[in-house]
C-alpha positions as CSV (number, residue, x, y, z in Angstrom):
1,M,99.5,130.6,115.4
2,K,102.2,128.0,115.1
3,T,105.1,128.6,112.7
4,R,105.3,125.8,110.2
5,P,108.7,124.0,110.2
6,Y,109.3,124.5,106.5
7,L,109.4,128.3,106.9
8,F,112.7,128.0,108.7
9,L,114.1,126.7,105.4
10,L,113.7,130.0,103.7
11,P,116.3,132.0,105.7
12,A,118.5,128.9,105.8
13,V,118.5,128.6,102.0
14,A,119.1,132.4,101.6
15,L,122.0,132.3,104.0
16,G,123.5,129.3,102.3
17,L,123.3,131.0,98.9
18,G,124.7,134.2,100.3
19,A,127.7,132.3,101.8
20,C,128.6,130.7,98.5
21,K,131.9,132.1,97.0
22,K,131.8,135.0,99.5
23,N,135.4,135.9,98.7
24,E,134.6,136.5,95.1
25,E,134.1,140.0,93.8
26,A,130.5,141.3,93.8
27,K,128.4,140.6,90.8
28,T,127.6,143.3,88.4
29,G,124.1,144.7,88.1
30,E,123.5,142.7,84.9
31,D,124.3,139.5,86.7
32,A,122.1,140.2,89.7
33,P,118.8,139.0,88.2
34,S,120.2,135.6,87.5
35,V,121.3,135.2,91.1
36,V,117.8,136.1,92.4
37,E,116.3,133.7,90.0
38,K,118.6,130.9,91.1
39,A,117.8,131.8,94.8
40,A,114.1,131.6,94.0
41,E,114.5,128.3,92.3
42,A,116.4,126.9,95.3
43,V,113.8,128.1,97.8
44,T,111.0,126.6,95.7
45,E,112.8,123.3,95.4
46,A,113.5,123.2,99.2
47,V,109.9,124.0,100.0
48,D,108.6,121.4,97.6
49,K,110.7,118.7,99.2
50,V,109.3,119.5,102.6
51,I,105.7,120.0,101.5
52,P,104.8,117.5,98.7
53,K,102.2,118.8,96.4
54,H,99.1,116.7,97.1
55,S,96.2,118.2,95.3
56,A,95.0,115.3,93.0
57,S,92.1,115.3,90.7
58,V,89.1,113.0,91.2
59,D,90.1,111.0,88.2
60,E,93.7,110.6,89.6
61,R,92.3,109.4,92.9
62,A,89.9,107.0,91.1
63,A,92.7,105.5,89.0
64,K,94.6,104.5,92.1
65,L,92.0,104.0,94.9
66,G,89.8,101.5,93.1
67,F,86.3,100.8,94.4
68,A,86.2,104.1,96.3
69,Q,85.2,105.7,93.0
70,H,81.9,103.7,93.3
71,A,81.3,104.6,97.0
72,P,78.6,107.2,97.6
73,A,79.6,110.6,99.0
74,D,77.9,109.8,102.3
75,T,80.0,106.7,103.0
76,Q,81.2,106.9,106.6
77,V,83.7,104.2,106.7
78,L,85.8,102.7,103.8
79,I,88.5,100.1,104.2
80,S,90.5,98.9,101.1
81,F,93.3,96.4,100.8
82,Y,95.2,96.4,97.6
83,N,97.4,94.0,95.7
84,G,96.9,91.0,98.0
85,S,98.8,88.7,95.7
86,E,101.8,91.0,95.9
87,T,101.7,91.0,99.7
88,A,101.4,87.2,99.7
89,E,104.4,87.0,97.3
90,R,106.5,89.3,99.5
91,V,105.7,87.2,102.6
92,K,106.5,84.0,100.7
93,N,109.9,85.4,99.6
94,S,110.9,86.5,103.0
95,K,113.6,84.5,104.7
96,L,111.5,84.0,107.8
97,W,108.7,82.5,105.9
98,K,111.1,80.2,104.1
99,L,112.5,79.0,107.4
100,I,109.0,78.4,108.7
101,A,108.1,76.5,105.6
102,S,111.3,74.4,105.8
103,E,110.7,73.5,109.4
104,I,107.1,72.5,108.9
105,G,108.1,70.4,105.9
106,G,107.5,72.5,102.9
107,G,104.3,72.7,101.1
108,L,102.2,72.6,104.2
109,L,102.0,76.3,104.3
110,P,100.1,78.2,101.5
111,G,102.6,79.0,98.7
112,A,105.5,77.2,100.3
113,G,105.9,75.0,97.2
114,M,104.5,71.4,97.3
115,D,107.6,70.1,95.6
116,M,110.1,71.4,98.1
117,E,111.7,68.3,99.5
118,M,113.4,68.3,102.8
119,E,116.1,65.7,102.4
120,E,117.9,66.6,105.6
121,E,116.3,67.7,108.8
122,D,118.9,70.5,109.3
123,M,118.7,71.8,105.8
124,E,120.4,75.2,105.5
125,L,118.3,78.3,104.9
126,E,120.3,79.1,101.7
127,E,119.2,75.7,100.2
128,V,115.6,76.5,101.0
129,E,115.9,79.9,99.3
130,Q,117.3,78.2,96.2
131,D,114.4,75.7,96.0
132,D,111.9,78.6,96.3
133,D,113.7,80.6,93.7
134,A,113.3,77.7,91.3
135,V,109.6,77.5,91.9
136,A,109.3,81.3,91.6
137,D,110.8,81.1,88.1
138,A,107.7,79.4,86.9
139,E,105.0,81.5,85.2
140,P,102.5,82.4,87.9
141,A,99.0,81.3,87.2
142,E,96.1,83.7,87.6
143,P,94.6,83.1,91.1
144,M,91.3,81.3,91.1
145,G,88.9,80.4,93.9
146,P,89.0,82.3,97.2
147,A,92.5,83.5,96.4
148,A,91.3,85.4,93.4
149,M,88.9,87.4,95.5
150,F,91.7,88.9,97.6
151,S,94.5,89.0,95.0
152,K,93.9,92.5,93.5
153,E,91.6,94.5,95.9
154,V,89.0,94.0,98.5
155,T,87.0,97.0,99.9
156,V,84.5,97.3,102.6
157,A,82.3,100.4,102.5
158,L,79.8,101.3,105.2
159,G,77.0,103.7,104.5
160,G,75.6,106.8,106.1
161,A,73.9,105.2,109.1
162,T,77.1,103.5,110.3
163,A,77.8,106.1,113.1
164,A,74.3,106.0,114.5
165,Q,74.2,102.2,114.4
166,T,77.6,101.8,115.9
167,E,76.5,104.1,118.8
168,N,73.4,101.9,119.2
169,L,75.4,98.7,119.3
170,L,77.9,100.1,121.8
171,Q,75.1,101.4,123.9
172,L,73.6,97.9,124.0
173,N,77.0,96.4,124.9
174,K,77.4,99.0,127.7
175,R,74.0,98.2,129.2
176,M,74.7,94.5,128.9
177,T,77.9,95.0,130.8
178,Y,76.1,97.1,133.4
179,F,73.5,94.4,134.0
180,Q,76.1,91.6,134.1
181,M,78.0,93.4,136.8
182,K,74.8,94.2,138.7
183,S,73.8,90.6,138.6
184,I,77.2,89.4,139.8
185,A,77.1,91.9,142.7
186,E,73.6,90.8,143.6
187,G,74.6,87.2,143.6
188,F,77.7,87.9,145.7
189,A,75.6,89.9,148.2
190,R,73.0,87.2,148.5
191,A,75.8,84.6,149.1
192,A,77.3,86.8,151.7
193,K,74.0,87.2,153.5
194,A,73.5,83.4,153.5
195,G,77.1,82.8,154.4
196,D,77.3,80.2,151.6
197,F,79.3,80.9,148.5
198,S,78.8,77.4,146.9
199,E,76.3,78.8,144.4
200,M,78.4,81.8,143.3
201,Q,79.5,79.9,140.2
202,D,75.9,79.4,139.1
203,A,75.3,83.1,139.7
204,L,78.3,83.9,137.4
205,T,77.1,81.4,134.8
206,D,73.5,82.8,134.8
207,S,74.5,86.4,134.7
208,N,74.4,86.6,130.9
209,E,70.9,85.1,130.6
210,E,69.7,87.4,133.4
211,S,71.3,90.4,131.8
212,I,69.5,89.8,128.5
213,K,66.2,89.8,130.3
214,Q,67.1,93.0,132.2
215,V,68.3,94.7,129.0
216,L,65.0,94.0,127.2
217,N,63.1,95.6,130.0
218,D,65.5,98.5,130.4
219,P,64.2,102.0,129.5
220,A,67.8,103.1,128.6
221,S,68.2,100.3,126.1
222,G,65.7,97.5,125.8
223,I,63.0,97.5,123.1
224,E,63.2,101.2,122.4
225,L,66.9,100.8,121.5
226,F,66.2,97.7,119.5
227,K,63.6,99.7,117.5
228,K,66.4,102.1,116.5
229,M,68.8,99.4,115.5
230,N,69.3,98.3,111.9
231,M,71.9,96.8,109.7
232,P,73.9,99.7,108.2
233,A,74.5,99.4,104.5
234,M,77.7,97.3,104.0
235,T,79.1,96.7,100.6
236,I,82.0,94.3,100.2
237,A,83.7,94.5,96.8
238,F,86.3,92.1,95.3
239,K,88.3,93.2,92.2
240,A,89.0,90.6,89.6
241,E,89.1,90.4,85.8
242,G,87.9,87.9,83.1
243,E,87.2,84.4,84.3
244,A,88.5,85.3,87.8
245,L,85.7,87.9,88.1
246,E,83.1,85.4,87.0
247,D,84.5,82.9,89.5
248,A,84.3,85.4,92.4
249,N,80.8,86.3,91.5
250,R,79.8,82.5,91.5
251,Q,81.3,82.3,95.0
252,L,79.2,85.2,96.2
253,I,76.1,83.6,94.6
254,S,76.8,80.5,96.5
255,F,77.0,82.5,99.7
256,T,73.7,84.3,99.2
257,S,72.0,81.1,98.2
258,N,72.5,79.8,101.8
259,M,69.7,82.3,102.8
260,A,67.2,79.9,101.1
261,M,67.6,77.6,104.1
262,L,65.5,80.0,106.1
263,G,62.5,78.9,104.1
264,E,59.5,81.3,103.9
265,M,61.3,83.9,106.0
266,A,63.7,84.6,103.1
267,E,62.2,86.0,99.9
268,P,64.1,86.0,96.6
269,I,64.8,89.5,95.3
270,D,66.2,90.9,92.0
271,I,67.0,94.5,91.4
272,E,69.1,96.7,89.1
273,K,71.5,99.4,90.4
274,S,73.7,101.6,88.2
275,G,72.9,99.5,85.2
276,S,74.0,96.2,86.9
277,K,71.8,93.4,88.1
278,F,71.9,92.2,91.7
279,G,70.1,89.2,93.2
280,G,69.7,87.6,96.5
281,F,67.3,87.4,99.4
282,K,65.4,89.5,101.8
283,I,64.9,88.1,105.3
284,V,61.5,89.5,106.1
285,G,61.0,90.7,109.7
286,Q,57.3,90.2,109.6
287,K,57.7,86.5,108.9
288,V,60.4,86.2,111.5
289,S,58.1,87.7,114.1
290,E,55.3,85.3,113.1
291,S,57.7,82.4,113.7
292,M,58.6,84.0,117.1
293,A,55.0,84.3,118.0
294,E,54.6,80.5,117.8
295,S,56.9,80.3,120.9
296,R,55.5,83.3,122.7
297,E,54.2,81.2,125.6
298,S,57.7,80.2,126.8
299,M,59.0,83.7,126.0
300,E,56.3,85.3,128.2
301,E,57.4,83.1,131.1
302,E,60.8,84.7,131.0
303,L,60.0,88.2,129.8
304,G,56.4,88.9,130.5
305,K,53.5,89.5,128.0
306,E,54.1,93.2,127.5
307,T,57.8,92.9,126.7
308,V,57.1,89.9,124.3
309,D,54.4,91.9,122.5
310,Q,56.8,94.8,122.0
311,L,59.7,92.6,120.9
312,I,57.7,90.7,118.3
313,A,56.3,94.0,117.0
314,A,59.8,95.5,116.8
315,V,61.2,92.4,114.9
316,A,58.4,92.7,112.4
317,E,59.8,96.1,111.4
318,K,63.3,94.7,110.7
319,N,64.4,93.3,107.4
320,L,67.8,92.1,106.3
321,V,68.8,92.1,102.6
322,V,71.7,90.1,101.2
323,L,72.5,90.7,97.6
324,N,75.3,90.1,95.1
325,G,76.2,91.2,91.7
326,K,78.9,92.9,89.6
327,I,79.8,96.5,89.0
328,G,82.7,97.2,86.7
329,N,85.6,94.8,87.6
330,Y,84.2,94.1,91.0
331,A,82.1,91.2,92.4
332,V,80.0,92.8,95.1
333,L,78.3,91.5,98.2
334,F,75.7,93.8,100.0
335,L,74.1,93.5,103.4
336,G,71.6,96.1,104.6
337,A,68.2,96.8,106.0
338,S,66.7,97.6,102.6
339,E,67.5,97.1,98.9
340,D,67.2,100.9,98.6
341,D,70.4,101.2,100.7
342,L,72.4,99.6,97.9
343,K,73.9,102.7,96.2
344,F,76.7,103.5,93.9
345,A,78.1,106.8,92.8
346,E,77.2,107.3,89.1
347,T,80.6,109.0,88.4
348,P,83.8,109.4,90.5
349,A,82.8,113.1,90.8
350,D,79.7,112.0,92.7
351,S,81.7,109.6,95.0
352,L,83.6,109.8,98.2
353,L,86.7,110.6,96.2
354,A,85.3,114.0,95.4
355,S,85.5,115.0,99.0
356,D,88.3,117.1,100.5
357,A,88.2,114.8,103.5
358,I,90.1,112.2,101.5
359,G,92.8,114.6,100.4
360,Y,95.3,113.1,102.8
361,A,95.7,110.2,100.3
362,D,96.8,112.5,97.4
363,S,100.5,112.6,98.4
364,Y,100.6,108.8,98.2
365,L,98.8,108.0,95.0
366,S,102.2,107.3,93.3
367,K,103.1,104.8,95.9
368,D,102.7,101.0,95.8
369,L,99.6,101.0,98.0
370,I,98.7,98.3,100.5
371,A,95.7,99.7,102.2
372,L,93.4,102.8,102.6
373,V,91.2,103.3,105.7
374,H,88.8,106.3,105.9
375,G,86.4,107.2,108.6
376,D,84.4,110.4,109.0
377,K,84.2,112.2,112.4
378,A,80.8,110.9,113.3
379,A,82.0,107.3,113.0
380,V,85.1,108.1,115.1
381,D,83.0,109.9,117.7
382,A,80.6,106.9,118.0
383,L,83.4,104.4,118.2
384,M,85.4,106.3,120.9
385,T,82.7,107.8,123.0
386,A,79.7,105.5,123.1
387,G,81.4,102.4,124.6
388,G,81.5,101.7,128.3
389,G,84.6,101.4,130.5
390,M,85.4,100.8,134.1
391,G,82.7,103.4,134.9
392,T,80.0,101.1,133.5
393,I,81.4,98.2,135.5
394,A,81.5,100.4,138.7
395,K,77.9,101.6,138.3
396,G,76.7,98.0,137.8
397,L,78.5,96.8,140.9
398,R,77.3,99.8,142.9
399,D,73.7,99.2,142.0
400,G,73.9,95.5,142.6
401,L,75.2,95.9,146.1
402,T,72.7,98.6,146.9
403,G,69.8,96.4,145.8
404,V,70.6,93.4,148.1
405,D,71.0,93.6,151.9
406,G,74.0,91.2,152.3
407,L,77.1,93.2,153.0
408,K,75.8,95.4,155.8
409,D,76.6,99.1,155.3
410,T,77.8,99.6,151.7
411,R,77.6,103.4,151.5
412,D,81.4,103.6,151.4
413,L,81.6,101.2,148.4
414,E,78.8,103.1,146.7
415,A,80.7,106.3,147.1
416,L,83.9,104.8,145.7
417,F,82.1,103.3,142.7
418,R,80.6,106.7,142.0
419,M,84.1,108.2,142.3
420,V,85.6,105.7,139.8
421,A,82.9,106.6,137.3
422,E,83.3,110.3,137.8
423,R,87.1,110.2,137.5
424,E,86.9,108.0,134.4
425,E,84.6,110.6,132.8
426,A,87.0,113.3,133.8
427,L,89.9,111.4,132.1
428,L,87.9,110.7,129.0
429,S,87.0,114.4,128.7
430,M,90.6,115.0,127.7
431,M,90.0,113.1,124.5
432,S,89.4,114.9,121.2
433,T,88.4,113.3,117.9
434,N,88.6,114.1,114.2
435,A,87.9,112.3,111.0
436,T,90.5,109.6,110.4
437,G,92.4,108.4,107.4
438,T,95.3,105.9,107.0
439,V,97.4,105.0,104.0
440,A,99.8,102.0,103.9
441,F,102.3,101.5,101.1
442,Y,105.5,99.7,100.3
443,E,108.6,101.9,100.5
444,E,111.8,100.5,102.1
445,G,109.5,98.0,103.7
446,V,106.1,99.1,104.8
447,K,105.1,102.7,105.7
448,I,101.8,103.6,107.3
449,E,100.7,107.3,107.4
450,S,97.7,108.0,109.7
451,F,95.8,111.3,109.9
452,G,93.3,112.4,112.6
453,G,91.4,109.9,114.7
454,A,91.2,110.0,118.5
455,D,93.7,111.9,120.7
456,S,93.5,110.7,124.3
457,G,95.1,113.8,125.6
458,L,98.1,111.9,127.0
459,I,100.8,113.9,125.1
460,D,101.7,117.5,125.5
461,W,101.9,118.6,121.8
462,D,103.3,122.1,122.6
463,K,106.3,121.0,124.5
464,P,109.3,119.8,122.4
465,N,111.1,116.7,123.7
466,T,114.7,117.2,124.7
467,L,115.7,113.5,125.1
468,G,115.3,112.4,121.5
469,S,119.1,112.2,121.0
470,L,119.3,109.3,123.5
471,G,117.9,107.0,120.8
472,D,120.3,108.0,118.1
473,S,123.0,105.4,118.7
474,P,122.9,102.4,116.4
475,D,123.5,100.3,119.5
476,V,120.1,101.2,120.9
477,A,117.6,98.3,120.5
478,V,114.5,99.9,121.9
479,F,113.8,103.6,122.4
480,A,110.7,105.5,123.5
481,N,110.3,109.2,124.2
482,L,107.3,111.5,125.0
483,T,106.3,114.4,127.1
484,S,103.0,113.8,128.9
485,D,100.3,116.4,129.5
486,A,100.4,117.6,133.1
487,E,96.6,117.7,133.4
488,Y,96.2,114.2,131.9
489,D,98.8,112.9,134.3
490,K,96.9,114.4,137.2
491,K,93.5,112.9,136.1
492,A,95.1,109.5,135.2
493,G,96.7,109.4,138.7
494,E,93.4,110.2,140.4
495,Y,91.6,107.6,138.3
496,L,94.2,104.9,139.1
497,E,94.0,105.9,142.8
498,S,90.2,105.5,142.8
499,L,90.6,102.0,141.3
500,V,93.1,100.9,143.9
501,E,91.0,102.4,146.8
502,T,87.9,100.7,145.4
503,A,89.6,97.3,145.0
504,Y,90.9,97.6,148.6
505,A,87.5,98.5,150.0
506,I,85.9,95.5,148.2
507,A,88.5,93.2,149.7
508,M,87.9,94.6,153.1
509,K,84.1,94.2,152.7
510,V,84.6,90.6,151.7
511,S,86.8,90.0,154.8
512,E,83.9,91.2,157.0
513,I,81.5,88.5,155.7
514,E,80.5,85.8,158.2
515,G,80.9,82.2,157.1
516,G,82.6,81.0,154.0
517,D,85.3,78.3,153.7
518,G,88.1,77.2,151.3
519,D,89.4,80.0,149.1
520,I,87.0,82.5,150.6
521,A,88.2,81.8,154.1
522,Q,91.9,82.0,153.0
523,F,91.2,85.2,151.2
524,K,89.6,86.8,154.2
525,E,92.5,85.8,156.4
526,M,95.0,87.3,154.0
527,V,93.1,90.6,153.7
528,K,92.8,91.0,157.5
529,M,96.5,90.3,157.9
530,F,97.4,92.8,155.3
531,D,95.1,95.4,156.7
532,G,96.3,95.0,160.3
533,T,100.0,94.6,159.5
534,F,101.1,96.1,156.2
535,R,98.4,98.7,155.2
536,P,100.0,101.8,156.8
537,D,103.5,101.0,155.3
538,V,102.1,100.3,151.8
539,A,100.0,103.4,151.9
540,T,103.0,105.5,152.8
541,L,105.1,103.8,150.1
542,L,102.4,104.5,147.4
543,D,102.0,108.1,148.6
544,A,105.8,108.6,148.4
545,L,105.9,107.3,144.8
546,R,103.0,109.4,143.6
547,S,103.3,112.7,145.6
548,D,107.1,113.0,146.3
549,V,108.9,111.0,143.6
550,G,106.2,111.8,141.0
551,G,106.0,115.4,142.1
552,G,109.8,115.9,141.9
553,L,110.0,114.8,138.3
554,G,109.2,116.5,135.0
555,S,106.7,115.2,132.4
556,E,109.1,114.1,129.8
557,S,110.4,110.5,129.8
558,A,112.7,108.4,127.7
559,L,113.2,104.6,127.8
560,V,116.5,103.2,126.4
561,L,117.3,99.6,126.0
562,D,120.6,98.5,124.5
563,L,122.4,95.2,124.3
564,K,126.0,96.4,125.0
565,G,126.2,95.5,128.7
566,G,128.6,93.1,130.3
567,V,127.4,89.7,131.4
568,P,127.1,89.6,135.2
569,P,129.4,87.1,136.9
570,I,126.6,84.8,138.1
571,P,127.9,81.6,139.8
572,G,127.9,78.8,137.3
573,V,128.4,81.0,134.2
574,P,131.8,80.3,132.6
575,Q,134.3,83.2,132.9
576,A,134.7,83.2,129.1
577,V,131.0,84.0,128.7
578,V,131.3,86.8,131.3
579,D,134.3,88.2,129.5
580,E,133.1,87.9,125.9
581,G,129.3,88.0,126.1
582,R,126.8,90.9,126.1
583,F,123.8,91.6,128.3
584,P,120.8,93.9,127.9
585,R,120.7,97.2,129.7
586,I,117.6,99.3,130.3
587,T,117.3,102.8,131.6
588,T,114.4,105.3,132.1
589,V,115.4,109.0,132.2
590,R,113.3,111.9,133.4
591,P,114.1,115.6,134.2
592,V,114.2,116.7,137.9
593,T,111.9,119.6,138.9
594,D,112.3,119.4,142.6
595,R,115.3,117.4,144.0
596,S,114.2,118.0,147.6
597,K,110.9,116.1,147.0
598,L,112.9,113.2,145.6
599,G,114.9,113.2,148.9
600,E,111.7,113.3,151.0
601,G,110.3,110.5,148.8
602,W,113.3,108.3,149.4
603,T,113.2,108.8,153.2
604,K,109.6,107.6,153.2
605,L,110.3,104.7,150.9
606,N,113.3,103.6,153.0
607,S,111.2,103.9,156.2
608,S,108.3,101.9,154.7
609,L,110.5,99.1,153.2
610,T,112.4,98.8,156.5
611,S,109.2,98.4,158.4
612,I,107.7,95.9,156.0
613,L,110.9,93.7,156.1
614,G,110.9,93.9,159.9
615,K,107.3,92.6,160.0
616,V,108.0,89.9,157.5
617,S,111.0,88.8,159.6
618,E,108.8,88.7,162.7
619,M,106.2,86.6,160.9
620,S,108.6,84.2,159.4
621,G,110.8,83.8,162.4
622,N,113.9,84.6,160.3
623,E,115.6,87.9,160.6
624,I,115.7,89.8,157.2
625,P,117.8,92.9,157.7
626,M,117.1,95.9,155.5
627,Q,120.1,96.3,153.2
628,K,121.7,99.8,153.4
629,P,122.1,101.4,150.0
630,I,125.6,102.4,148.8
631,S,126.1,105.7,147.0
632,S,128.7,106.8,144.5
633,E,129.4,110.3,143.1
634,K,130.4,111.1,139.5
635,N,130.1,114.2,137.3
636,G,127.6,115.8,139.7
637,F,125.3,112.7,139.8
638,T,124.7,110.4,142.8
639,T,124.0,106.8,142.1
640,W,122.3,104.7,144.8
641,F,122.4,100.9,144.7
642,F,122.5,97.8,146.9
643,S,125.6,95.7,146.9
644,M,125.4,92.1,145.6
645,P,128.3,89.7,144.9
646,F,127.7,89.5,141.2
647,F,127.0,93.2,140.6
648,S,129.2,95.2,138.4
649,D,129.1,98.8,137.1
650,D,127.4,97.4,133.9
651,F,124.9,95.3,135.8
652,M,123.7,97.2,138.8
653,P,120.0,98.0,139.4
654,S,120.3,101.6,140.6
655,V,118.9,105.1,140.8
656,T,121.0,108.0,139.7
657,V,120.0,111.6,140.5
658,G,121.4,115.0,139.9
659,D,120.0,118.6,140.1
660,E,118.5,118.3,136.6
661,W,118.2,114.6,135.7
662,F,117.0,111.4,137.2
663,A,117.4,107.8,136.0
664,V,116.3,104.3,137.0
665,S,118.5,101.7,135.4
666,T,119.9,98.1,135.4
667,S,123.3,99.6,134.6
668,K,125.2,102.3,136.4
669,N,127.4,102.9,133.3
670,Q,124.5,103.2,131.0
671,S,122.6,105.6,133.2
672,L,125.6,107.9,133.6
673,D,126.3,107.9,129.9
674,L,122.6,108.7,129.1
675,L,122.4,111.5,131.7
676,A,125.5,113.1,130.3
677,Q,123.8,113.1,126.9
678,A,120.5,114.4,128.4
679,A,122.4,117.3,129.9
680,A,123.6,118.3,126.4
681,G,120.2,117.7,124.8
682,K,118.4,120.4,122.9
683,P,114.7,120.9,122.2
684,G,113.6,118.8,119.3
685,E,110.3,117.5,118.0
686,A,107.2,117.4,120.1
687,G,105.1,114.2,120.3
688,M,106.0,110.6,120.8
689,K,108.7,108.5,119.2
690,F,109.1,104.7,119.5
691,V,111.8,102.6,117.8
692,I,112.8,98.9,117.7
693,N,116.1,98.3,116.0
694,F,116.0,94.7,114.7
695,K,119.6,94.9,113.5
696,A,120.8,95.5,117.0
697,F,118.9,92.5,118.2
698,Q,120.4,90.4,115.4
699,D,123.9,91.5,116.1
700,F,123.4,90.7,119.7
701,A,122.0,87.3,118.9
702,N,124.9,86.4,116.6
703,L,127.5,87.5,119.2
704,T,125.7,85.5,121.9
705,I,125.6,82.4,119.7
706,D,129.3,82.8,118.9
707,T,130.1,83.1,122.6
708,L,127.9,80.1,123.5
709,E,129.4,78.1,120.6
710,K,132.9,78.7,122.0
711,N,131.8,77.5,125.4
712,S,129.3,74.9,124.4
713,E,131.0,72.1,126.3
714,D,131.1,74.0,129.6
715,L,127.4,75.0,129.1
716,G,126.3,71.5,127.9
717,M,124.8,72.9,124.7
718,S,124.5,70.8,121.6
719,A,125.9,71.9,118.2
720,S,122.5,71.2,116.6
721,D,120.7,73.5,119.0
722,L,123.1,76.3,118.2
723,K,122.8,75.7,114.5
724,D,119.0,75.9,114.7
725,A,119.4,79.2,116.7
726,R,121.7,80.6,114.0
727,K,119.2,79.7,111.3
728,V,116.4,81.6,113.1
729,V,118.7,84.7,113.5
730,A,119.6,84.5,109.8
731,A,115.9,84.5,109.0
732,M,115.7,87.9,110.5
733,D,118.0,89.4,107.8
734,D,115.0,91.0,106.1
735,F,114.1,93.2,109.1
736,D,115.9,96.4,109.8
737,M,113.8,98.7,112.1
738,F,110.3,99.5,113.2
739,S,109.6,103.1,114.1
740,V,106.5,105.1,115.2
741,R,106.3,108.9,115.4
742,T,103.1,110.5,116.7
743,Y,102.7,114.3,116.4
744,Q,100.3,117.1,115.7
745,E,99.9,118.7,112.3
746,G,97.4,121.6,111.8
747,G,95.8,120.8,115.2
748,S,95.1,117.2,114.2
749,L,96.7,113.9,115.2
750,R,99.4,112.5,112.9
751,T,101.1,109.1,113.1
752,S,103.9,107.8,110.9
753,M,104.9,104.2,111.1
754,H,107.7,102.5,109.2
755,F,108.5,98.8,109.2
756,K,111.8,99.1,107.4
757,T,113.3,96.1,105.7
758,R,116.7,95.4,104.2
């Protein structure tokens, strides 16, 4: 059982209280109870800060989460967006939006203000802000038309059959992909057999039509799958009040009225649900099938009589209902297979909000909400596991090549395609799923808290990261840190290896085809040259990277990009720019587990690269000598690099290695600084962390513009271009930082995102 982090606060608080006034005389027995009480209060306060109370009543949830109180308990997916007008207003008031509006000409963008005149082309951003502020002072009118439908809340709720129907739809897509790949492979094999690839384009174009035919006759999908498919109950609700509600309802009536264009196939329907009237149309499958039967002769030519009979019979069983009406302060649009699928919870206690599964939202009910997304486990499972990937593509190509005798012996390809599918399945087996929930709200910008969902297995949740401190500096512009799962790394490596092997085998098989001209002939020549000249060296190089370099490094990694490097003295760049400017530096840091393997890997890499350059020299007729790396030692680390005239310690693509740490960097200085920090690092939080520091980018941009401005004559840059650049940078004032932290909580996936603004 994992110890929860907040438990460590208890002894910390107790020790802190015990240390207070430790030089004072001991309290008397009468005073002792008050000290204990104060200690208990302090502990309670500390725990409450770490673990917010989040057990809300159904009514409290209903008051904040809107239409979810009407969603039945068996709702599988619910997506709500709140306060659309506030979001639009925040965007309109941002400096970036104002700049865009001013550059386009004002008023051409929604909400930019039609009266905002641009008297001068280079109008300052501050002037634009003043104009918008004046417009903002006017009393805002209640939104009408389409805007009214999204101004308060819009919710999409999907009913209890959603998971099953999602699985059916993804299965259909998977089989379509399979048959498309099979058709392409068959066309290629036939072209190879004939030695004429001029009709390959037609084969690619016709693959979709051919795939549809094959899917309809496919036992694994086809008619049997179509019989299972139905429109899941989908309810879309728009919150409005007063005349805006009536206007929203009229717009939905206009939408449903379009169904009348289908003539006799669409029957008018009026029903009552939860005391509210709903009206619209039912598209009757029986009448659709009768219409299809009128064209059955042409259909039979393509599909055959038996398939057409089954298809028409299956369509006759399918209906589509489109209804609209009002419930409470919501204009509602419904789509489903039957009017019986339109359901509302009679009370909040009967709704989705009564479920413990939505308890993750309780801690955020007091926030200024932007969105709520909820999906039950069945829906997540269907979405993540039913779709096809490279395995489906590989199986289609394998079966297509097997079915046509055009590429001679294809057993090696068939085995490789089978291996791709098997290794993909092995990698996907690492995935675990849970019900998912996401809450987005305004707080120092936008925060998004996500619970559950799909965990790919990439991250080792039990291993604390030790490189987190490398991103603490305010100068760091981009930082990423995670510890990958060793088993996932192994399976991902094997999967990638199978893809490379298969791609190479396909290329070789193409090169053996007789005939072909143009691009095919050129491709064949290149493949044969690669296979005969470079293949052994490239194979050794890839093996060294995977087995030796990869095998000598640990599973944690950190990427650090800062903007504090010196500008390299590239010919043509003024010296003042080199002296005063700044340049990006990027470094990847990983722990060393076996330094001897790294040494062996470098020996193989050096040998392969030397051999490759020698062969390129021979082919080109120009000698290209392999540069010898230079090494330097500092603080127990060895840095390897190649010498170039414009390299400096701050701009030097290099590799630095020690007994415990390894870095690949564009800057020797940065890598040594980071490795020193890594050596002093301590275990921190497990999971993944990613940060973008917009302020660091803005400071860098301002400094760069200042430097360019001072040297504009030497660089041939116009004052107007620099002024425009400065306006763009100023428009980024609102943005502070974007951060993502992914971790595990109670055995389930958690992600916290923060788009921080100033």
